[in-house]
Backbone as a chain_set.jsonl record, in Angstrom:
{"seq": "MEALSLKRKITSYALKAVVFISALVGTILSSVASSDAFMGGETVFMYFTIQSNIAIAIICLIGAILLIRNKEVHYAWYVVKLVGTVAITLTGVVFCFVLAPTMGADAWGPANVLTHVIVPVCSIVDFFFVVVGCKYRRIDILFVIIPPLLYAIYAGIGFVANWNFGAGNNYPYFFLNWGSEAGAFGFSSDLPFIGTMWWILLLLAFLIGIGFLYTSLNNVFRKKLNRTE", "coords": {"N": [[4.122, 3.531, -21.7], [0.935, 4.823, -21.208], [-0.561, 7.039, -23.572], [-1.069, 10.244, -22.526], [-3.643, 12.692, -22.121], [-3.429, 16.161, -23.093], [-4.196, 17.865, -21.035], [-4.005, 16.208, -18.756], [-1.299, 15.672, -18.874], [-0.142, 18.216, -18.414], [-1.08, 18.715, -15.842], [0.169, 16.602, -14.477], [2.871, 17.259, -14.874], [2.963, 19.606, -13.353], [2.38, 18.627, -10.777], [4.55, 16.905, -10.393], [6.623, 18.758, -10.427], [6.057, 20.223, -8.109], [6.421, 18.21, -6.196], [9.167, 17.597, -6.57], [10.469, 20.089, -6.055], [9.529, 20.679, -3.464], [10.497, 18.477, -2.014], [13.228, 18.892, -2.343], [13.65, 21.475, -1.179], [12.638, 20.989, 1.395], [14.396, 19.006, 2.301], [16.816, 20.411, 2.313], [16.236, 22.429, 4.219], [15.879, 20.821, 6.445], [18.43, 19.736, 6.728], [19.983, 21.92, 7.457], [18.998, 22.596, 9.855], [19.044, 22.718, 13.485], [21.184, 20.352, 15.016], [20.307, 19.294, 17.316], [17.645, 19.161, 17.116], [14.755, 17.134, 16.259], [15.361, 14.974, 13.61], [17.184, 16.673, 12.271], [19.977, 18.589, 11.003], [23.279, 17.219, 10.354], [22.773, 14.506, 10.368], [20.491, 14.01, 9.021], [20.078, 12.62, 6.649], [19.976, 10.025, 7.368], [17.478, 9.253, 7.937], [14.305, 7.743, 7.197], [12.364, 9.402, 6.18], [13.704, 11.496, 4.72], [15.143, 9.954, 2.927], [13.065, 8.682, 1.503], [11.836, 10.915, 0.425], [13.834, 11.894, -1.286], [13.966, 9.724, -3.027], [11.359, 9.669, -4.218], [11.389, 12.139, -5.424], [13.351, 11.804, -7.386], [12.116, 9.787, -8.852], [9.896, 11.186, -9.812], [11.186, 13.103, -11.381], [12.39, 11.5, -13.364], [10.044, 10.423, -14.36], [8.873, 12.7, -15.482], [10.617, 13.164, -17.59], [10.128, 10.877, -19.101], [7.494, 11.368, -19.842], [7.872, 13.571, -21.489], [9.321, 12.409, -23.549], [7.375, 10.78, -24.542], [7.044, 8.066, -25.11], [6.409, 4.524, -25.029], [6.944, 2.827, -21.971], [8.739, 0.376, -19.976], [6.96, -2.145, -18.161], [7.939, -2.445, -15.597], [8.496, 0.078, -14.717], [6.069, 1.117, -13.839], [5.742, -0.371, -11.555], [7.858, 0.542, -10.005], [6.995, 3.172, -9.66], [4.718, 2.692, -8.12], [5.861, 1.533, -5.786], [7.48, 3.65, -4.856], [5.513, 5.592, -4.375], [3.916, 4.416, -2.382], [5.829, 4.224, -0.37], [6.356, 6.928, 0.222], [3.869, 7.606, 1.078], [3.741, 6.189, 3.46], [5.648, 7.649, 4.88], [4.305, 10.127, 5.196], [1.929, 9.387, 6.601], [2.858, 8.103, 8.95], [4.277, 10.202, 10.145], [2.273, 12.217, 10.523], [0.319, 10.932, 12.09], [1.579, 9.363, 13.995], [4.161, 10.323, 14.84], [4.0, 13.224, 14.967], [1.991, 13.798, 16.996], [3.496, 13.378, 19.287], [5.317, 15.374, 19.317], [4.409, 17.962, 19.635], [3.957, 21.527, 19.145], [6.231, 21.969, 17.644], [6.216, 20.207, 15.595], [5.113, 21.059, 13.193], [6.742, 22.624, 11.468], [8.179, 24.413, 8.613], [9.91, 22.634, 7.116], [9.044, 20.06, 7.879], [6.367, 20.124, 7.077], [6.634, 20.342, 4.315], [8.086, 17.951, 3.61], [6.586, 15.913, 4.77], [3.906, 16.283, 4.286], [3.111, 17.891, 1.943], [4.735, 16.772, -0.143], [4.038, 13.928, 0.038], [1.176, 14.049, -0.465], [0.942, 15.277, -3.041], [2.41, 13.429, -4.508], [0.849, 11.127, -4.348], [-1.499, 11.935, -5.682], [-0.419, 12.419, -8.222], [0.366, 9.85, -8.9], [-2.059, 8.524, -9.545], [-2.709, 9.932, -11.772], [-0.888, 9.203, -13.751], [-0.638, 6.408, -13.952], [-2.975, 5.218, -14.612], [-3.564, 3.751, -16.871], [-2.422, 1.316, -16.494], [-2.566, -2.122, -15.668], [-2.308, -3.508, -12.71], [-0.686, -6.322, -11.179], [-1.516, -8.615, -8.573], [0.705, -9.605, -7.238], [2.498, -7.581, -7.385], [2.067, -5.933, -5.254], [3.534, -6.863, -3.11], [6.069, -5.864, -3.473], [6.115, -3.372, -2.334], [6.846, -3.471, 0.309], [9.544, -3.653, 0.428], [11.436, -1.299, 0.503], [10.832, -0.081, 3.165], [11.316, -2.327, 4.783], [14.015, -2.872, 4.317], [14.976, -0.524, 5.374], [14.323, -0.83, 8.072], [16.037, -2.908, 8.728], [18.457, -1.607, 8.296], [18.266, 0.439, 10.267], [18.254, -1.206, 12.494], [20.819, -2.296, 12.405], [22.211, 0.048, 12.846], [21.415, 0.576, 15.451], [22.577, -1.531, 16.909], [25.258, -1.046, 16.291], [25.552, 1.327, 17.476], [25.184, 3.837, 16.205], [24.908, 7.381, 15.726], [21.93, 8.811, 15.382], [21.089, 11.313, 15.722], [20.823, 13.854, 18.213], [22.089, 12.227, 20.008], [20.86, 9.763, 19.996], [20.643, 6.263, 19.305], [18.9, 5.307, 17.473], [16.466, 5.972, 14.9], [13.655, 6.571, 15.011], [11.147, 6.553, 17.58], [9.729, 4.149, 17.607], [11.474, 2.346, 16.586], [13.272, 1.797, 18.458], [15.048, -0.486, 19.887], [15.93, -0.79, 22.421], [14.051, 0.104, 24.191], [11.635, 0.143, 26.918], [9.678, -1.631, 26.134], [11.005, -3.336, 24.455], [11.541, -5.913, 22.054], [9.221, -7.579, 21.587], [7.599, -6.841, 23.63], [5.53, -4.888, 25.925], [4.603, -1.573, 27.022], [3.803, 1.096, 29.318], [4.284, 3.634, 28.484], [5.612, 5.523, 25.639], [7.401, 3.31, 23.525], [4.973, 1.954, 23.708], [4.337, -0.561, 22.47], [6.419, -3.367, 21.498], [9.323, -3.177, 19.296], [9.285, -5.063, 17.151], [6.55, -5.565, 16.926], [5.708, -3.065, 16.005], [7.02, -2.991, 13.526], [5.784, -5.135, 12.189], [3.143, -4.209, 12.148], [3.443, -1.91, 10.547], [4.321, -3.057, 8.147], [2.051, -4.519, 7.472], [0.316, -2.397, 7.112], [1.501, -1.187, 4.863], [1.131, -3.161, 2.873], [-1.636, -3.121, 2.815], [-2.118, -0.489, 1.89], [-0.858, -0.661, -0.592], [-2.518, -2.541, -1.798], [-4.921, -1.08, -1.784], [-4.288, 1.16, -3.449], [-3.622, -0.083, -5.925], [-6.008, -1.398, -6.467], [-7.856, 0.725, -6.635], [-6.743, 2.026, -8.818], [-7.132, 0.112, -10.833], [-9.885, 0.156, -10.974], [-10.31, 2.786, -11.877], [-9.041, 2.532, -14.325], [-10.719, 0.773, -15.739], [-13.022, 2.339, -15.929], [-12.027, 4.385, -17.488], [-11.512, 3.029, -19.85], [-14.117, 2.432, -20.682], [-15.06, 4.888, -21.417], [-13.686, 5.489, -23.642]], "CA": [[3.26, 4.413, -20.931], [-0.257, 5.254, -21.926], [-0.534, 8.424, -24.023], [-1.946, 11.049, -21.698], [-4.192, 13.888, -22.74], [-2.623, 17.349, -22.81], [-4.587, 18.366, -19.712], [-3.428, 15.33, -17.747], [0.146, 15.864, -18.911], [0.185, 19.485, -17.75], [-1.33, 18.515, -14.412], [1.21, 15.731, -13.957], [4.111, 18.044, -14.826], [2.856, 20.524, -12.219], [2.485, 17.844, -9.548], [5.934, 16.432, -10.288], [7.449, 19.917, -10.082], [5.817, 20.514, -6.691], [7.073, 17.147, -5.428], [10.624, 17.743, -6.662], [10.9, 21.314, -5.371], [9.221, 20.549, -2.032], [11.445, 17.513, -1.445], [14.544, 19.535, -2.334], [13.664, 22.547, -0.169], [12.442, 20.369, 2.695], [15.637, 18.325, 2.667], [17.814, 21.447, 2.634], [15.854, 23.041, 5.496], [16.131, 19.834, 7.506], [19.871, 19.539, 6.887], [20.607, 23.099, 8.085], [18.385, 22.793, 11.17], [19.899, 22.353, 14.615], [21.39, 18.913, 15.171], [19.604, 18.885, 18.524], [16.233, 18.997, 16.769], [14.426, 15.848, 15.655], [15.597, 14.871, 12.173], [17.808, 17.896, 11.808], [21.419, 18.609, 10.974], [24.068, 16.369, 9.461], [22.297, 13.117, 10.369], [19.155, 13.997, 8.431], [19.988, 11.652, 5.562], [19.853, 8.697, 7.955], [16.062, 9.047, 8.226], [13.48, 7.248, 6.093], [11.668, 10.555, 5.606], [14.53, 12.152, 3.706], [15.459, 8.964, 1.891], [11.878, 8.487, 0.657], [11.641, 12.162, -0.316], [14.807, 11.909, -2.38], [13.583, 8.677, -3.982], [10.174, 10.053, -4.988], [11.784, 13.28, -6.254], [14.038, 11.235, -8.543], [11.096, 9.083, -9.638], [9.097, 12.201, -10.513], [12.031, 13.702, -12.406], [12.472, 10.528, -14.46], [8.703, 10.35, -14.927], [8.67, 13.874, -16.341], [11.402, 12.927, -18.807], [9.409, 9.868, -19.878], [6.33, 12.034, -20.434], [8.367, 14.418, -22.581], [9.677, 11.516, -24.66], [6.09, 10.289, -25.059], [7.221, 6.719, -25.627], [5.988, 3.475, -24.103], [8.018, 2.395, -21.077], [8.599, -0.987, -19.477], [6.0, -2.323, -17.057], [8.649, -2.32, -14.326], [8.436, 1.468, -14.272], [4.838, 1.288, -13.076], [5.979, -0.973, -10.241], [8.715, 1.495, -9.295], [6.124, 4.293, -9.283], [3.885, 2.196, -7.02], [6.702, 1.362, -4.595], [7.854, 4.98, -4.381], [4.328, 6.285, -3.872], [3.528, 3.806, -1.102], [6.866, 4.58, 0.601], [6.173, 8.317, 0.657], [2.619, 7.593, 1.837], [4.128, 5.762, 4.804], [6.31, 8.8, 5.489], [3.295, 11.101, 5.598], [0.99, 8.85, 7.593], [3.557, 7.876, 10.218], [4.568, 11.49, 10.781], [1.059, 12.929, 10.924], [-0.516, 10.23, 13.07], [2.374, 8.668, 15.015], [5.234, 11.154, 15.37], [3.589, 14.599, 15.281], [1.328, 13.932, 18.299], [4.469, 13.329, 20.388], [6.271, 16.463, 19.135], [3.821, 19.251, 19.964], [3.916, 22.588, 18.129], [7.434, 21.918, 16.813], [6.031, 19.24, 14.513], [4.603, 21.607, 11.948], [7.625, 23.602, 10.851], [8.191, 24.37, 7.139], [10.562, 21.435, 6.581], [8.181, 18.901, 8.112], [5.17, 20.243, 6.236], [7.041, 20.053, 2.937], [8.502, 16.56, 3.404], [5.642, 14.941, 5.319], [2.522, 16.548, 3.867], [2.991, 18.326, 0.543], [5.328, 15.764, -1.033], [3.192, 12.724, -0.045], [-0.134, 14.295, -1.081], [1.12, 15.497, -4.482], [2.899, 12.176, -5.095], [-0.296, 10.218, -4.464], [-2.358, 12.433, -6.76], [0.279, 12.193, -9.487], [0.331, 8.406, -9.167], [-3.305, 8.148, -10.22], [-2.764, 10.603, -13.065], [-0.003, 8.641, -14.771], [-0.626, 4.943, -14.059], [-4.345, 4.741, -14.774], [-3.651, 2.811, -17.981], [-1.698, 0.088, -16.146], [-3.273, -3.131, -14.883], [-1.367, -4.096, -11.766], [-0.855, -7.687, -10.711], [-1.546, -8.669, -7.111], [2.044, -9.877, -6.75], [3.24, -6.313, -7.34], [1.853, -5.312, -3.95], [4.575, -7.3, -2.185], [7.276, -5.064, -3.662], [6.056, -2.118, -1.565], [7.423, -3.637, 1.65], [11.001, -3.763, 0.338], [12.189, -0.169, 1.064], [10.74, 0.028, 4.628], [11.947, -3.48, 5.425], [15.449, -2.622, 4.244], [15.295, 0.549, 6.318], [14.246, -1.401, 9.419], [17.294, -3.64, 8.91], [19.481, -0.553, 8.392], [18.145, 1.051, 11.59], [18.652, -2.212, 13.468], [22.285, -2.327, 12.389], [22.635, 1.288, 13.492], [21.185, 0.449, 16.888], [23.606, -2.43, 17.447], [26.564, -0.404, 16.117], [25.506, 2.568, 18.252], [25.271, 5.036, 15.377], [24.19, 8.554, 16.225], [20.913, 9.273, 14.44], [20.752, 12.683, 16.107], [20.551, 14.078, 19.63], [22.701, 11.155, 20.779], [20.057, 8.531, 19.944], [21.126, 5.237, 18.378], [17.735, 4.868, 16.699], [15.893, 7.136, 14.215], [12.286, 6.844, 15.457], [10.929, 5.884, 18.867], [9.218, 2.791, 17.42], [12.59, 1.493, 16.172], [14.193, 1.758, 19.586], [15.057, -1.853, 20.416], [16.301, -0.741, 23.829], [12.986, 0.686, 25.005], [11.06, -0.733, 27.94], [8.878, -2.668, 25.468], [11.905, -4.273, 23.789], [11.165, -6.393, 20.724], [7.842, -8.063, 21.537], [6.934, -6.511, 24.888], [4.573, -3.787, 26.003], [4.948, -0.598, 28.054], [2.75, 2.078, 29.577], [4.688, 4.856, 27.789], [6.2, 5.265, 24.323], [6.605, 3.133, 22.3], [3.781, 1.183, 24.058], [4.516, -1.959, 22.039], [7.78, -3.643, 21.075], [9.743, -2.803, 17.938], [8.816, -6.035, 16.165], [5.125, -5.326, 16.705], [5.62, -1.878, 15.151], [7.431, -3.358, 12.169], [4.727, -5.968, 11.612], [1.988, -3.336, 11.88], [3.75, -1.043, 9.412], [4.345, -3.882, 6.937], [0.646, -4.796, 7.145], [-0.217, -1.135, 6.577], [2.038, -1.018, 3.511], [0.434, -4.088, 1.98], [-2.996, -2.606, 2.685], [-2.085, 0.693, 1.021], [-0.558, -1.146, -1.936], [-3.753, -3.155, -2.303], [-5.88, 0.001, -2.024], [-3.882, 1.953, -4.613], [-3.735, -0.859, -7.156], [-7.429, -1.672, -6.695], [-8.46, 1.968, -7.121], [-6.245, 2.275, -10.166], [-7.789, -0.802, -11.763], [-11.253, 0.665, -11.149], [-10.214, 3.957, -12.741], [-8.655, 2.069, -15.667], [-11.917, 0.226, -16.373], [-13.903, 3.466, -16.248], [-11.425, 5.091, -18.601], [-11.701, 2.218, -21.057], [-15.519, 2.534, -21.096], [-15.312, 6.203, -22.004], [-12.932, 5.637, -24.904]], "C": [[2.094, 4.874, -21.781], [-0.129, 6.717, -22.335], [-1.556, 9.228, -23.22], [-2.469, 12.232, -22.492], [-3.335, 15.084, -22.336], [-2.924, 17.879, -21.407], [-3.968, 17.529, -18.604], [-1.908, 15.47, -17.705], [0.554, 17.115, -18.148], [0.006, 19.357, -16.243], [-0.231, 17.666, -13.788], [2.551, 16.449, -13.872], [4.107, 18.958, -13.596], [3.029, 19.785, -10.897], [3.915, 17.363, -9.329], [6.865, 17.568, -9.884], [7.299, 20.265, -8.606], [6.514, 19.484, -5.814], [8.587, 17.365, -5.403], [11.112, 18.95, -5.868], [10.673, 21.215, -3.864], [10.185, 19.592, -1.343], [12.829, 18.137, -1.319], [14.638, 20.58, -1.228], [13.531, 21.96, 1.233], [13.696, 19.675, 3.195], [16.711, 19.33, 3.07], [17.514, 22.084, 3.99], [16.132, 22.093, 6.662], [17.627, 19.708, 7.784], [20.561, 20.708, 7.574], [19.992, 23.401, 9.446], [19.36, 22.354, 12.258], [19.998, 20.839, 14.739], [20.716, 18.386, 16.435], [18.12, 18.65, 18.264], [16.007, 17.623, 16.157], [14.608, 15.917, 14.15], [16.148, 16.176, 11.609], [19.318, 17.778, 11.811], [22.036, 17.562, 10.065], [23.589, 14.927, 9.403], [20.972, 12.948, 9.628], [18.989, 12.928, 7.35], [19.909, 10.206, 6.061], [18.384, 8.333, 8.211], [15.291, 8.605, 6.98], [12.733, 8.388, 5.411], [12.459, 11.166, 4.462], [14.863, 11.186, 2.58], [14.279, 8.752, 0.946], [11.559, 9.744, -0.141], [12.585, 12.253, -1.504], [14.405, 10.907, -3.456], [12.403, 9.117, -4.839], [10.471, 11.266, -5.86], [12.474, 12.792, -7.525], [13.048, 10.517, -9.456], [10.255, 10.073, -10.435], [9.902, 12.868, -11.623], [12.143, 12.782, -13.618], [11.119, 10.411, -15.153], [8.408, 11.515, -15.861], [9.414, 13.713, -17.664], [10.695, 11.914, -19.712], [8.175, 10.463, -20.542], [6.741, 12.893, -21.625], [8.711, 13.566, -23.807], [8.439, 10.936, -25.332], [6.222, 8.922, -25.732], [6.79, 5.707, -24.576], [7.183, 3.019, -23.266], [7.723, 0.996, -20.565], [7.636, -1.029, -18.297], [6.655, -2.114, -15.697], [8.595, -0.896, -13.797], [7.175, 1.736, -13.449], [4.986, 0.71, -11.666], [6.847, -0.048, -9.391], [7.882, 2.685, -8.806], [5.242, 3.903, -8.104], [4.689, 2.125, -5.725], [7.076, 2.718, -3.996], [6.69, 5.73, -3.765], [3.878, 5.728, -2.529], [4.54, 4.172, -0.018], [6.655, 5.998, 1.118], [4.838, 8.469, 1.383], [2.896, 7.203, 3.278], [4.778, 6.919, 5.557], [5.288, 9.798, 6.017], [2.404, 10.612, 6.718], [1.66, 8.667, 8.952], [3.848, 9.195, 10.92], [3.308, 12.132, 11.348], [0.319, 12.266, 12.077], [0.257, 9.5, 14.17], [3.399, 9.599, 15.659], [4.766, 12.545, 15.812], [2.881, 14.726, 16.623], [2.285, 13.912, 19.49], [5.408, 14.529, 20.367], [5.714, 17.836, 19.494], [3.873, 20.229, 18.81], [5.114, 22.538, 17.187], [7.261, 21.005, 15.596], [5.758, 19.9, 13.168], [5.426, 22.776, 11.409], [7.626, 23.441, 9.34], [8.787, 23.088, 6.566], [9.67, 20.212, 6.728], [6.929, 18.94, 7.259], [5.498, 19.883, 4.793], [7.28, 18.558, 2.732], [7.471, 15.528, 3.842], [4.198, 15.135, 4.871], [2.437, 16.844, 2.375], [3.541, 17.28, -0.42], [4.473, 14.495, -1.102], [1.871, 12.953, -0.773], [0.003, 14.453, -2.597], [1.603, 14.232, -5.187], [1.748, 11.199, -5.32], [-1.213, 10.643, -5.604], [-1.718, 12.159, -8.114], [0.265, 10.726, -9.881], [-0.907, 8.035, -9.975], [-3.47, 8.862, -11.568], [-2.001, 9.842, -14.136], [-0.053, 7.121, -14.917], [-2.003, 4.364, -14.332], [-4.495, 3.742, -15.929], [-3.006, 1.473, -17.694], [-2.585, -0.842, -15.334], [-2.263, -3.83, -13.985], [-1.717, -5.542, -11.442], [-0.827, -7.673, -9.19], [-0.156, -8.878, -6.531], [2.849, -8.602, -6.606], [3.141, -5.647, -5.974], [2.981, -5.663, -2.982], [5.848, -6.468, -2.31], [7.286, -3.828, -2.77], [6.68, -2.251, -0.179], [8.948, -3.61, 1.624], [11.732, -2.555, 0.929], [12.058, -0.032, 2.582], [11.402, -1.131, 5.366], [13.464, -3.332, 5.421], [15.854, -1.53, 5.233], [15.265, 0.041, 7.756], [15.524, -2.182, 9.728], [18.447, -2.655, 9.111], [19.463, 0.091, 9.778], [18.557, 0.086, 12.687], [20.166, -2.336, 13.565], [22.832, -1.1, 13.105], [22.475, 1.236, 14.995], [22.28, -0.396, 17.536], [24.986, -1.772, 17.392], [26.658, 0.924, 16.855], [25.769, 3.808, 17.402], [24.503, 6.173, 16.032], [23.215, 9.039, 15.157], [20.479, 10.713, 14.725], [20.402, 12.755, 17.574], [21.082, 12.938, 20.501], [21.934, 9.846, 20.779], [20.642, 7.539, 18.93], [19.969, 4.579, 17.632], [17.096, 6.106, 16.062], [14.519, 7.553, 14.725], [12.01, 6.038, 16.721], [10.45, 4.441, 18.704], [10.278, 1.834, 16.876], [13.676, 1.465, 17.24], [14.124, 0.387, 20.256], [15.378, -1.876, 21.911], [15.24, -0.133, 24.724], [12.479, -0.323, 26.021], [10.281, -1.888, 27.319], [9.751, -3.685, 24.742], [11.442, -4.647, 22.393], [9.693, -6.774, 20.64], [7.05, -7.721, 22.804], [5.945, -5.372, 24.774], [5.011, -2.841, 27.121], [3.816, 0.404, 28.198], [3.036, 3.417, 28.911], [5.223, 4.494, 26.407], [7.332, 4.267, 24.431], [5.343, 2.285, 22.483], [3.879, -0.294, 23.674], [5.935, -2.124, 21.505], [8.047, -3.324, 19.61], [9.247, -3.771, 16.874], [7.329, -5.877, 15.891], [4.925, -4.129, 15.789], [5.956, -2.231, 13.704], [6.353, -4.184, 11.481], [3.494, -5.134, 11.271], [2.229, -2.457, 10.649], [3.801, -1.828, 8.1], [2.923, -4.231, 6.495], [-0.013, -3.564, 6.553], [0.239, -0.931, 5.137], [1.324, -1.907, 2.508], [-1.0, -3.609, 1.754], [-3.068, -1.411, 1.755], [-1.787, 0.28, -0.415], [-1.784, -1.763, -2.582], [-4.78, -2.083, -2.651], [-5.545, 0.767, -3.297], [-4.049, 1.173, -5.918], [-5.194, -1.167, -7.481], [-8.139, -0.437, -7.241], [-8.014, 2.248, -8.55], [-6.917, 1.372, -11.19], [-9.24, -0.392, -12.012], [-11.249, 1.859, -12.094], [-9.896, 3.559, -14.18], [-9.869, 1.548, -16.427], [-12.881, 1.342, -16.789], [-13.361, 4.243, -17.449], [-11.642, 4.344, -19.911], [-13.131, 2.315, -21.574], [-15.816, 3.854, -21.796], [-14.611, 6.404, -23.332], [-13.695, 5.045, -26.08]], "O": [[2.264, 5.265, -22.936], [0.349, 7.543, -21.557], [-2.75, 8.93, -23.234], [-1.817, 12.712, -23.419], [-2.601, 15.023, -21.35], [-2.017, 18.29, -20.683], [-3.462, 18.072, -17.622], [-1.3, 15.396, -16.637], [1.478, 17.084, -17.336], [0.835, 19.831, -15.466], [0.249, 17.971, -12.696], [3.289, 16.269, -12.903], [5.109, 19.072, -12.891], [3.734, 20.254, -10.004], [4.427, 17.409, -8.21], [7.788, 17.369, -9.094], [8.282, 20.566, -7.929], [7.127, 19.835, -4.807], [9.209, 17.323, -4.342], [12.063, 18.843, -5.093], [11.529, 21.621, -3.078], [10.639, 19.854, -0.229], [13.521, 17.939, -0.32], [15.581, 20.577, -0.438], [14.229, 22.383, 2.154], [14.021, 19.748, 4.38], [17.429, 19.125, 4.049], [18.412, 22.26, 4.813], [16.568, 22.52, 7.732], [18.041, 19.587, 8.937], [21.603, 20.528, 8.204], [20.406, 24.344, 10.121], [20.368, 21.703, 11.983], [19.003, 20.131, 14.584], [20.57, 17.175, 16.606], [17.424, 18.029, 19.067], [16.926, 17.015, 15.609], [14.075, 16.811, 13.492], [15.652, 16.708, 10.616], [19.88, 16.959, 12.539], [21.4, 17.079, 9.129], [23.956, 14.193, 8.485], [20.4, 11.857, 9.616], [17.896, 12.395, 7.159], [19.79, 9.276, 5.263], [18.09, 7.223, 8.653], [15.584, 9.033, 5.864], [12.497, 8.346, 4.204], [11.938, 11.333, 3.36], [14.865, 11.567, 1.41], [14.461, 8.655, -0.268], [11.064, 9.653, -1.264], [12.181, 12.644, -2.599], [14.489, 11.198, -4.649], [12.435, 8.958, -6.059], [9.874, 11.417, -6.927], [12.214, 13.305, -8.613], [13.129, 10.625, -10.68], [9.938, 9.827, -11.599], [9.362, 13.167, -12.688], [12.007, 13.226, -14.758], [11.048, 10.311, -16.378], [7.773, 11.343, -16.902], [8.905, 14.078, -18.723], [10.667, 12.073, -20.932], [7.843, 10.107, -21.673], [6.047, 12.937, -22.64], [8.431, 13.947, -24.943], [8.445, 10.638, -26.526], [5.61, 8.653, -26.765], [6.804, 5.996, -23.38], [8.288, 2.847, -23.782], [6.608, 0.492, -20.7], [7.517, -0.067, -17.538], [6.007, -1.66, -14.754], [8.642, -0.673, -12.587], [7.211, 2.492, -12.478], [4.424, 1.238, -10.706], [6.597, 0.122, -8.198], [8.048, 3.144, -7.677], [5.041, 4.701, -7.189], [4.239, 2.608, -4.685], [6.999, 2.913, -2.782], [6.848, 6.42, -2.757], [3.501, 6.487, -1.636], [4.159, 4.407, 1.129], [6.764, 6.243, 2.319], [4.687, 9.365, 2.214], [2.357, 7.805, 4.207], [4.49, 7.141, 6.733], [5.393, 10.26, 7.154], [2.151, 11.339, 7.678], [1.095, 9.034, 9.983], [3.69, 9.306, 12.135], [3.278, 12.54, 12.509], [-0.241, 12.944, 12.938], [-0.331, 9.066, 15.161], [3.498, 9.66, 16.885], [5.099, 12.991, 16.91], [3.144, 15.688, 17.345], [1.935, 14.372, 20.577], [6.21, 14.701, 21.285], [6.483, 18.786, 19.644], [3.839, 19.834, 17.645], [5.029, 23.011, 16.054], [8.077, 21.035, 14.674], [6.129, 19.365, 12.124], [4.88, 23.782, 10.956], [7.126, 22.438, 8.828], [8.231, 22.514, 5.63], [9.555, 19.413, 5.799], [6.476, 17.906, 6.769], [4.724, 19.195, 4.129], [6.745, 17.963, 1.797], [7.471, 14.4, 3.351], [3.363, 14.25, 5.058], [1.765, 16.128, 1.632], [2.887, 16.937, -1.404], [4.2, 14.017, -2.203], [1.482, 12.14, -1.611], [-0.742, 13.83, -3.353], [1.242, 13.99, -6.339], [1.681, 10.529, -6.351], [-1.651, 9.811, -6.398], [-2.391, 11.718, -9.046], [0.164, 10.397, -11.063], [-0.814, 7.316, -10.971], [-4.274, 8.445, -12.402], [-2.408, 9.827, -15.298], [0.442, 6.59, -15.911], [-2.182, 3.147, -14.29], [-5.454, 2.971, -15.957], [-3.029, 0.58, -18.541], [-3.277, -0.402, -14.415], [-1.463, -4.643, -14.447], [-2.885, -5.93, -11.431], [-0.184, -6.813, -8.587], [0.138, -8.381, -5.444], [3.777, -8.538, -5.8], [4.026, -4.887, -5.581], [3.342, -4.852, -2.129], [6.622, -6.375, -1.357], [8.353, -3.29, -2.478], [7.009, -1.243, 0.445], [9.582, -3.551, 2.677], [12.587, -2.749, 1.793], [13.078, 0.122, 3.253], [11.979, -0.947, 6.438], [14.122, -3.634, 6.417], [16.919, -1.592, 5.847], [16.095, 0.442, 8.571], [16.034, -2.13, 10.847], [19.298, -2.844, 9.979], [20.513, 0.27, 10.395], [19.138, 0.494, 13.693], [20.726, -2.463, 14.654], [23.791, -1.19, 13.872], [23.295, 1.781, 15.734], [22.836, -0.029, 18.572], [25.787, -1.914, 18.316], [27.707, 1.568, 16.861], [26.485, 4.718, 17.821], [23.566, 5.948, 16.797], [23.626, 9.61, 14.146], [19.607, 11.255, 14.045], [19.771, 11.852, 18.123], [20.582, 12.711, 21.603], [22.311, 8.911, 21.485], [21.076, 7.924, 17.845], [20.063, 3.425, 17.216], [17.179, 7.192, 16.635], [14.241, 8.744, 14.86], [12.577, 4.962, 16.909], [10.727, 3.598, 19.558], [10.014, 0.642, 16.722], [14.836, 1.154, 16.967], [13.251, 0.134, 21.087], [15.123, -2.873, 22.586], [15.499, 0.124, 25.9], [12.848, -1.497, 25.987], [10.22, -2.982, 27.881], [9.29, -4.786, 24.441], [10.998, -3.787, 21.632], [8.992, -6.341, 19.726], [5.961, -8.252, 23.022], [5.574, -4.949, 23.679], [5.704, -3.251, 28.052], [2.975, 0.542, 27.31], [2.138, 4.25, 28.783], [5.285, 3.32, 26.042], [8.151, 4.366, 25.344], [4.702, 1.932, 21.492], [3.539, -1.171, 24.469], [6.576, -1.15, 21.11], [7.128, -3.215, 18.799], [8.83, -3.341, 15.799], [6.887, -6.035, 14.753], [4.076, -4.162, 14.898], [5.261, -1.819, 12.776], [6.046, -3.952, 10.311], [2.875, -5.333, 10.226], [1.34, -2.281, 9.817], [3.375, -1.327, 7.06], [2.621, -4.238, 5.302], [-0.802, -3.661, 5.613], [-0.558, -0.542, 4.283], [0.955, -1.46, 1.423], [-1.517, -3.682, 0.639], [-3.971, -1.32, 0.923], [-2.389, 0.806, -1.351], [-2.059, -1.54, -3.761], [-5.437, -2.163, -3.69], [-6.419, 0.998, -4.132], [-4.558, 1.708, -6.903], [-5.573, -1.193, -8.652], [-8.924, -0.528, -8.185], [-8.815, 2.657, -9.39], [-7.238, 1.815, -12.293], [-9.763, -0.565, -13.112], [-12.076, 1.944, -13.002], [-10.404, 4.155, -15.129], [-10.038, 1.838, -17.611], [-13.478, 1.292, -17.864], [-14.118, 4.699, -18.307], [-11.919, 4.949, -20.947], [-13.345, 2.283, -22.786], [-16.698, 3.937, -22.651], [-14.893, 7.355, -24.061], [-13.211, 5.082, -27.211]]}, "num_chains": 1, "name": "protein.A"}
């Protein structure tokens, strides 16, 4: 890991602390919420939101330890940081622009703001603070689709096995409801408007685009940093 300046280290520690605490508090608030509420109660850990929050919290905790050690780490760690950051970006974007508009005023409770806004924003900022010295390879972008793709498979199994993801639904999000009017590749006049496979393909394309954007921006920042040294 590139040796960071004291100012960047302090900023990164602060961002990591906000991510960890917000993810922890948000997860607890979600788990004690009514089981009738969306993503609330005992089934909360079945949702990608909580899983990605836990993952990025752990990544930030390990990252803080690595900063304290101040030793060079394996390149694979930068890839893990990229994958975790893109995953939590997906969590924030999907909630804010896909789910929240269908939920009304209930969307912006403390738990949702913590897990869908504060954690993603601080995670993204921290990403650019700590990986600016890394030159990403284009192939690394493909790794970002792994967690959401695995989750889509997990949700599909849950749908077939009739798991209860909450409120009696055998799917976690409306766009992963294989039994909707739109089905897999169809279309409908109401939610989800397009079939589940179309949603999955769109989200995978979005992930690759975000991965490309983040790695490209980081490489630009890295070059600028090298010129100033």
